[in-house]
C-alpha atoms as a printed R data frame, in Angstrom:
    type eleno elety resid chain resno      x      y      z
1   ATOM     1    CA   MET     A     1 46.101 35.694 11.871
2   ATOM     2    CA   ALA     A     2 48.668 38.163 13.198
3   ATOM     3    CA   PHE     A     3 46.852 38.318 16.528
4   ATOM     4    CA   ALA     A     4 46.754 34.520 16.602
5   ATOM     5    CA   ALA     A     5 50.541 34.446 16.333
6   ATOM     6    CA   ALA     A     6 50.864 36.892 19.225
7   ATOM     7    CA   ARG     A     7 48.534 34.822 21.378
8   ATOM     8    CA   MET     A     8 50.542 31.714 20.572
9   ATOM     9    CA   ILE     A     9 53.683 33.431 21.874
10  ATOM    10    CA   LEU     A    10 51.924 34.572 25.038
11  ATOM    11    CA   LYS     A    11 51.109 31.000 25.989
12  ATOM    12    CA   ASP     A    12 54.796 30.428 26.725
13  ATOM    13    CA   ARG     A    13 56.389 33.636 27.954
14  ATOM    14    CA   ARG     A    14 59.680 31.890 28.683
15  ATOM    15    CA   ARG     A    15 60.674 31.530 25.053
16  ATOM    16    CA   LYS     A    16 61.531 34.230 22.559
17  ATOM    17    CA   PRO     A    17 59.626 34.726 19.288
18  ATOM    18    CA   SER     A    18 61.180 32.493 16.666
19  ATOM    19    CA   LYS     A    19 61.424 32.862 12.902
20  ATOM    20    CA   GLU     A    20 58.399 30.589 12.545
21  ATOM    21    CA   ASP     A    21 56.299 33.041 14.578
22  ATOM    22    CA   VAL     A    22 57.330 35.912 12.329
23  ATOM    23    CA   LYS     A    23 56.456 33.874  9.246
24  ATOM    24    CA   VAL     A    24 52.897 33.474 10.519
25  ATOM    25    CA   VAL     A    25 52.629 37.258 10.713
26  ATOM    26    CA   GLU     A    26 54.109 37.647  7.235
27  ATOM    27    CA   ARG     A    27 51.484 35.377  5.707
28  ATOM    28    CA   ALA     A    28 48.738 37.610  7.113
29  ATOM    29    CA   ASN     A    29 50.069 40.907  5.770
30  ATOM    30    CA   THR     A    30 47.781 40.793  2.740
31  ATOM    31    CA   ALA     A    31 44.661 40.854  4.945
32  ATOM    32    CA   LEU     A    32 44.345 44.596  5.414
33  ATOM    33    CA   PRO     A    33 41.391 46.464  6.941
34  ATOM    34    CA   GLY     A    34 39.853 49.542  5.368
35  ATOM    35    CA   SER     A    35 39.126 50.474  1.778
36  ATOM    36    CA   PRO     A    36 40.176 48.200 -1.088
37  ATOM    37    CA   GLN     A    37 43.799 48.726 -2.035
38  ATOM    38    CA   THR     A    38 44.475 50.132 -5.488
39  ATOM    39    CA   GLN     A    39 48.049 51.388 -5.075
40  ATOM    40    CA   SER     A    40 51.334 49.526 -5.067
41  ATOM    41    CA   ILE     A    41 52.118 46.961 -2.385
42  ATOM    42    CA   ALA     A    42 54.442 48.079  0.412
43  ATOM    43    CA   LYS     A    43 56.974 45.831  2.111
44  ATOM    44    CA   ILE     A    44 57.434 45.821  5.882
45  ATOM    45    CA   THR     A    45 60.389 44.120  7.546
46  ATOM    46    CA   ILE     A    46 59.899 43.087 11.172
47  ATOM    47    CA   GLU     A    47 63.198 43.112 13.037
48  ATOM    48    CA   SER     A    48 61.933 42.502 16.570
49  ATOM    49    CA   ILE     A    49 58.720 41.879 18.489
50  ATOM    50    CA   ASN     A    50 58.223 43.085 22.060
51  ATOM    51    CA   LEU     A    51 55.370 41.724 24.138
52  ATOM    52    CA   LYS     A    52 54.110 43.700 27.118
53  ATOM    53    CA   VAL     A    53 52.565 41.577 29.858
54  ATOM    54    CA   PRO     A    54 50.730 43.321 32.722
55  ATOM    55    CA   HIS     A    55 51.797 42.428 36.254
56  ATOM    56    CA   LEU     A    56 49.662 42.631 39.387
57  ATOM    57    CA   THR     A    57 51.298 43.559 42.703
58  ATOM    58    CA   PRO     A    58 49.168 42.831 45.789
59  ATOM    59    CA   ASN     A    59 49.185 45.125 48.793
60  ATOM    60    CA   ASP     A    60 50.687 44.130 52.150
61  ATOM    61    CA   ASP     A    61 47.468 42.641 53.533
62  ATOM    62    CA   ILE     A    62 47.019 40.398 50.515
63  ATOM    63    CA   LYS     A    63 50.702 39.435 50.618
64  ATOM    64    CA   LEU     A    64 50.338 38.206 54.211
65  ATOM    65    CA   GLN     A    65 47.309 36.139 53.245
66  ATOM    66    CA   LEU     A    66 49.170 34.651 50.295
67  ATOM    67    CA   LEU     A    67 52.214 33.811 52.427
68  ATOM    68    CA   THR     A    68 49.983 32.098 54.975
69  ATOM    69    CA   ARG     A    69 48.396 29.920 52.297
70  ATOM    70    CA   ILE     A    70 51.771 29.167 50.720
71  ATOM    71    CA   LYS     A    71 53.234 28.055 54.071
72  ATOM    72    CA   ALA     A    72 50.184 25.871 54.645
73  ATOM    73    CA   ASP     A    73 50.743 24.340 51.190
74  ATOM    74    CA   GLU     A    74 47.186 25.127 50.137
75  ATOM    75    CA   SER     A    75 46.141 25.061 46.514
76  ATOM    76    CA   MET     A    76 45.176 28.396 44.954
77  ATOM    77    CA   MET     A    77 42.959 28.804 41.929
78  ATOM    78    CA   ILE     A    78 44.267 31.405 39.494
79  ATOM    79    CA   PRO     A    79 41.746 32.150 36.734
80  ATOM    80    CA   PHE     A    80 43.007 33.052 33.287
81  ATOM    81    CA   ARG     A    81 41.676 33.654 29.808
82  ATOM    82    CA   ARG     A    82 43.003 32.095 26.650
83  ATOM    83    CA   TRP     A    83 42.045 32.843 23.080
84  ATOM    84    CA   GLU     A    84 42.262 30.378 20.227
85  ATOM    85    CA   LEU     A    85 41.698 30.818 16.509
86  ATOM    86    CA   HIS     A    86 40.343 27.948 14.417
87  ATOM    87    CA   GLU     A    87 39.805 28.421 10.698
88  ATOM    88    CA   LEU     A    88 37.978 26.074  8.359
89  ATOM    89    CA   PRO     A    89 39.586 26.361  4.897
90  ATOM    90    CA   ALA     A    90 36.206 26.349  3.146
91  ATOM    91    CA   LEU     A    91 32.620 25.289  3.625
92  ATOM    92    CA   THR     A    92 31.386 22.369  1.556
93  ATOM    93    CA   GLN     A    93 30.341 23.823 -1.792
94  ATOM    94    CA   GLY     A    94 26.774 23.103 -2.829
95  ATOM    95    CA   SER     A    95 25.693 21.963  0.636
96  ATOM    96    CA   THR     A    96 23.244 23.609  3.034
97  ATOM    97    CA   ILE     A    97 24.466 21.777  6.158
98  ATOM    98    CA   GLU     A    98 28.004 21.836  7.517
99  ATOM    99    CA   ILE     A    99 29.162 19.997 10.654
100 ATOM   100    CA   TRP     A   100 32.765 20.755 11.566
101 ATOM   101    CA   SER     A   101 34.591 18.785 14.257
102 ATOM   102    CA   VAL     A   102 36.751 21.577 15.635
103 ATOM   103    CA   LYS     A   103 38.776 19.684 18.247
104 ATOM   104    CA   THR     A   104 38.701 17.479 21.343
105 ATOM   105    CA   CYS     A   105 39.801 18.882 24.677
106 ATOM   106    CA   SER     A   106 39.350 18.413 28.402
107 ATOM   107    CA   ALA     A   107 36.315 19.835 30.159
108 ATOM   108    CA   LEU     A   108 38.550 22.395 31.859
109 ATOM   109    CA   ASP     A   109 39.772 23.720 28.492
110 ATOM   110    CA   SER     A   110 36.366 23.718 26.814
111 ATOM   111    CA   PRO     A   111 35.302 27.117 25.442
112 ATOM   112    CA   ARG     A   112 33.117 29.583 27.311
113 ATOM   113    CA   TYR     A   113 32.388 31.790 24.316
114 ATOM   114    CA   VAL     A   114 32.645 31.167 20.590
115 ATOM   115    CA   ILE     A   115 32.523 33.860 17.904
116 ATOM   116    CA   VAL     A   116 31.980 32.731 14.304
117 ATOM   117    CA   PHE     A   117 32.095 34.782 11.133
118 ATOM   118    CA   PHE     A   118 32.304 34.045  7.419
119 ATOM   119    CA   GLN     A   119 34.084 35.631  4.464
120 ATOM   120    CA   THR     A   120 33.933 34.968  0.731
121 ATOM   121    CA   LYS     A   121 36.964 35.374 -1.558
122 ATOM   122    CA   LYS     A   122 38.715 37.815  0.794
123 ATOM   123    CA   ALA     A   123 41.718 35.780  1.868
124 ATOM   124    CA   ASP     A   124 44.959 37.295  0.537
125 ATOM   125    CA   ASN     A   125 42.970 39.761 -1.571
126 ATOM   126    CA   LEU     A   126 44.126 43.386 -1.403
127 ATOM   127    CA   HIS     A   127 41.036 44.579 -3.263
128 ATOM   128    CA   GLU     A   128 38.616 43.452 -0.534
129 ATOM   129    CA   ASP     A   129 37.886 44.938  2.882
130 ATOM   130    CA   VAL     A   130 38.502 42.191  5.447
131 ATOM   131    CA   THR     A   131 36.474 44.044  8.107
132 ATOM   132    CA   LEU     A   132 33.304 43.255  6.149
133 ATOM   133    CA   PHE     A   133 31.978 39.784  6.881
134 ATOM   134    CA   ASP     A   134 29.391 37.790  4.937
135 ATOM   135    CA   ASN     A   135 26.157 36.351  6.264
136 ATOM   136    CA   ALA     A   136 26.539 33.414  3.820
137 ATOM   137    CA   ASN     A   137 22.739 33.005  3.941
138 ATOM   138    CA   ILE     A   138 23.094 31.397  7.357
139 ATOM   139    CA   LYS     A   139 19.845 29.991  8.712
140 ATOM   140    CA   SER     A   140 21.098 28.543 11.984
141 ATOM   141    CA   ILE     A   141 24.422 28.074 13.743
142 ATOM   142    CA   ARG     A   142 25.021 26.114 16.932
143 ATOM   143    CA   LEU     A   143 27.910 24.732 18.937
144 ATOM   144    CA   ALA     A   144 27.916 21.153 20.208
145 ATOM   145    CA   LEU     A   145 29.858 20.225 23.342
146 ATOM   146    CA   ASN     A   146 29.462 16.452 23.325
147 ATOM   147    CA   SER     A   147 25.668 16.040 23.273
148 ATOM   148    CA   ASP     A   148 24.819 19.534 24.563
149 ATOM   149    CA   TYR     A   149 23.948 22.199 21.986
150 ATOM   150    CA   TYR     A   150 24.295 25.969 22.418
151 ATOM   151    CA   PRO     A   151 21.877 27.537 21.874
152 ATOM   152    CA   GLN     A   152 19.508 24.657 22.562
153 ATOM   153    CA   GLU     A   153 17.020 25.666 19.877
154 ATOM   154    CA   ARG     A   154 17.861 26.209 16.225
155 ATOM   155    CA   MET     A   155 17.965 29.790 15.018
156 ATOM   156    CA   LEU     A   156 15.529 30.808 12.296
157 ATOM   157    CA   LEU     A   157 17.573 33.461 10.531
158 ATOM   158    CA   ASP     A   158 16.817 34.943  7.129
159 ATOM   159    CA   PHE     A   159 19.161 37.798  6.205
160 ATOM   160    CA   SER     A   160 17.381 38.372  2.888
161 ATOM   161    CA   ARG     A   161 14.276 39.416  4.857
162 ATOM   162    CA   ASP     A   162 16.183 41.201  7.652
163 ATOM   163    CA   GLN     A   163 15.215 38.488 10.109
164 ATOM   164    CA   TYR     A   164 18.355 38.198 12.220
165 ATOM   165    CA   ALA     A   165 17.211 39.528 15.605
166 ATOM   166    CA   ASP     A   166 18.530 36.452 17.437
167 ATOM   167    CA   ALA     A   167 22.024 36.928 16.034
168 ATOM   168    CA   HIS     A   168 21.994 40.626 16.951
169 ATOM   169    CA   PHE     A   169 20.712 39.889 20.467
170 ATOM   170    CA   ASN     A   170 23.474 37.351 21.124
171 ATOM   171    CA   TYR     A   171 26.022 39.883 19.902
172 ATOM   172    CA   THR     A   172 24.777 42.669 22.183
173 ATOM   173    CA   GLU     A   173 24.555 40.340 25.201
174 ATOM   174    CA   PHE     A   174 28.176 39.234 24.855
175 ATOM   175    CA   ASN     A   175 29.623 42.224 26.739
176 ATOM   176    CA   LYS     A   176 27.233 41.753 29.669
177 ATOM   177    CA   SER     A   177 28.034 38.079 30.046
178 ATOM   178    CA   TYR     A   178 31.780 38.282 29.404
179 ATOM   179    CA   HIS     A   179 32.429 41.229 31.754
180 ATOM   180    CA   ASN     A   180 29.649 40.323 34.215
181 ATOM   181    CA   CYS     A   181 28.028 43.745 34.005
182 ATOM   182    CA   GLN     A   182 24.720 45.278 32.945
183 ATOM   183    CA   GLU     A   183 26.124 47.592 30.279
184 ATOM   184    CA   LYS     A   184 25.745 46.836 26.599
185 ATOM   185    CA   ARG     A   185 28.562 48.065 24.363
186 ATOM   186    CA   SER     A   186 27.470 47.335 20.856
187 ATOM   187    CA   LEU     A   187 29.878 48.667 18.237
188 ATOM   188    CA   VAL     A   188 27.616 47.510 15.412
189 ATOM   189    CA   ASN     A   189 23.924 48.389 15.312
190 ATOM   190    CA   PHE     A   190 21.108 46.233 13.982
191 ATOM   191    CA   ALA     A   191 21.368 47.530 10.408
192 ATOM   192    CA   GLU     A   192 25.169 47.279 10.233
193 ATOM   193    CA   ILE     A   193 25.318 43.727 11.502
194 ATOM   194    CA   LYS     A   194 23.857 42.575  8.193
195 ATOM   195    CA   SER     A   195 27.151 43.477  6.471
196 ATOM   196    CA   ARG     A   196 29.287 42.627  9.520
197 ATOM   197    CA   PRO     A   197 27.540 39.573 10.992
198 ATOM   198    CA   MET     A   198 29.306 38.023 13.981
199 ATOM   199    CA   PHE     A   199 27.619 34.989 15.476
200 ATOM   200    CA   VAL     A   200 28.303 34.873 19.226
201 ATOM   201    CA   ILE     A   201 27.615 31.643 21.103
202 ATOM   202    CA   ASP     A   202 27.556 31.821 24.898
203 ATOM   203    CA   CYS     A   203 28.265 28.421 26.437
204 ATOM   204    CA   SER     A   204 29.607 29.717 29.764
205 ATOM   205    CA   ARG     A   205 26.550 28.569 31.723
206 ATOM   206    CA   ARG     A   206 26.620 24.807 31.588
207 ATOM   207    CA   HIS     A   207 26.956 21.747 33.782
208 ATOM   208    CA   LEU     A   208 30.554 21.314 34.964
209 ATOM   209    CA   GLY     A   209 30.111 18.191 37.054
210 ATOM   210    CA   LEU     A   210 32.282 15.906 34.912
211 ATOM   211    CA   LYS     A   211 35.486 17.937 34.916
212 ATOM   212    CA   SER     A   212 37.716 14.954 34.149
213 ATOM   213    CA   SER     A   213 35.924 13.990 30.953
214 ATOM   214    CA   THR     A   214 36.854 15.015 27.426
215 ATOM   215    CA   VAL     A   215 34.747 17.321 25.310
216 ATOM   216    CA   ASP     A   216 34.187 17.008 21.564
217 ATOM   217    CA   ILE     A   217 33.613 20.448 20.059
218 ATOM   218    CA   LYS     A   218 31.572 20.594 16.877
219 ATOM   219    CA   ARG     A   219 30.031 23.474 14.983
220 ATOM   220    CA   ALA     A   220 26.769 22.907 13.117
221 ATOM   221    CA   VAL     A   221 25.776 25.363 10.383
222 ATOM   222    CA   GLU     A   222 22.615 25.472  8.295
223 ATOM   223    CA   ALA     A   223 22.194 27.778  5.294
224 ATOM   224    CA   GLN     A   224 19.142 28.943  3.378
225 ATOM   225    CA   VAL     A   225 20.725 28.107  0.019
226 ATOM   226    CA   ALA     A   226 23.661 26.000 -1.120
227 ATOM   227    CA   THR     A   227 27.051 27.344 -0.064
228 ATOM   228    CA   GLU     A   228 29.033 29.193 -2.725
229 ATOM   229    CA   VAL     A   229 32.670 28.570 -3.536
230 ATOM   230    CA   SER     A   230 35.439 30.084 -1.358
231 ATOM   231    CA   VAL     A   231 33.253 30.655  1.712
232 ATOM   232    CA   ARG     A   232 35.372 30.180  4.829
């Protein structure tokens, strides 16, 4: 949540962080990584927030090319990356299927990658390690962009039988696809991903012909057993 507040500020670099932005950070202070907390709660007062934004300075050759295009009034495509955080308060208790309408956006703003994880009774709980996620007995998870599903086929996961190779493969392939390289940088191995499951959905390779249309983003989740209380 704290990172989400920082990203929200970065979207508009012209304005200064307001009191509302600091309040978002304050509400996330109870979500602490590491071992469960057993000692007294400390209080931290944030007086100021400084954001460092990297700047790129082109060399003289590139500057001449840019000036030529600017004088010719040509359009220039400047790629950028934007992160968004969407949180579902809780999954439907007692249900094995959950379809969440995340949002509606333009085709240009539709996501390229989606990372989903679940936690149970860890929100605002100092006695739980928030770096440990829950598999929530997930059987399949897919993302729907209008009528297109990613991945196209349903996953057949079963964490109770250590059958989650598809989820691990998607996780390890994320670095290659995101950075356009051949190197895999997996911070979590196959055994550890059972206690830290992160479901990565790659929807970067899709048809972009209708760029002016709107996109309805939905997340479809199937579980092996009925969802417990406080799973989010």
